[in-house]
C-alpha positions as CSV (number, residue, x, y, z in Angstrom):
1,M,12.3,106.3,34.9
2,H,15.7,105.0,34.2
3,I,17.8,107.2,31.8
4,E,21.3,106.5,30.5
5,R,23.3,109.6,30.1
6,H,26.6,109.8,28.2
7,G,28.8,112.6,27.0
8,S,28.2,116.3,27.1
9,G,27.1,119.1,24.9
10,Q,23.8,119.5,23.0
11,P,21.3,116.8,24.1
12,L,20.4,114.0,21.7
13,L,17.4,111.9,22.8
14,L,17.3,108.2,21.7
15,L,14.0,106.3,22.1
16,H,13.8,102.6,21.9
17,G,11.1,100.7,20.0
18,L,8.3,98.7,21.6
19,G,9.5,95.7,23.5
20,S,13.1,96.9,23.7
21,S,15.1,99.0,26.1
22,A,17.9,101.6,26.1
23,R,20.4,98.8,25.8
24,V,19.7,98.7,22.1
25,W,21.7,101.9,21.7
26,R,24.8,100.7,23.6
27,P,26.9,99.8,20.5
28,I,26.7,103.3,19.1
29,L,26.6,105.3,22.4
30,P,30.4,105.9,22.6
31,A,30.6,107.4,19.1
32,L,27.6,109.7,19.7
33,A,28.8,110.7,23.2
34,Q,32.0,112.1,21.7
35,H,30.0,115.0,20.3
36,R,26.7,115.2,22.2
37,L,25.0,114.6,25.6
38,V,23.2,111.3,24.7
39,L,20.0,110.5,26.7
40,A,18.6,107.0,26.3
41,P,15.6,106.4,28.6
42,D,13.9,103.1,29.3
43,L,10.3,103.8,28.7
44,P,7.8,102.9,31.4
45,G,7.6,99.1,31.9
46,F,10.7,98.4,29.8
47,G,14.4,97.8,30.7
48,Q,15.2,99.2,34.1
49,S,12.2,101.5,34.3
50,P,9.3,100.3,36.6
51,R,5.9,99.6,35.3
52,P,3.4,102.4,36.0
53,L,1.1,101.6,38.9
54,R,-1.9,102.3,36.8
55,R,-2.5,102.1,33.1
56,L,-1.7,105.4,31.2
57,H,-2.4,106.4,27.7
58,W,0.9,106.9,25.8
59,R,0.0,110.6,25.2
60,R,0.3,111.2,29.0
61,W,3.9,109.7,29.2
62,P,5.7,113.0,28.7
63,T,3.8,114.8,31.5
64,R,4.2,111.8,33.9
65,S,7.9,111.4,33.2
66,R,8.6,115.0,34.1
67,H,6.6,114.8,37.3
68,G,7.3,111.2,38.3
69,W,5.2,108.1,38.1
C-alpha cells in the first residue's frame, strides 16, 4: 500500500474518500507537517496502491494492510 509520509512528531492519519486518493490532501500537507507526522495512504485500488488480488471486505483492510496484500 502506498503511504505518503511528511513531517515528524505525533502521527496524524488522513484517509481519503471513496473514489479519491492521498493527493486530495496535498494542499494542506505542508501546514500539517510542520507540527505532526502526517500519514496519507492510498487505500487499496486507489491512487498508487495496487488493487487487491482478491475481493476483500472493508473490515479486513486494517489486518491486510499491516501484513501485506
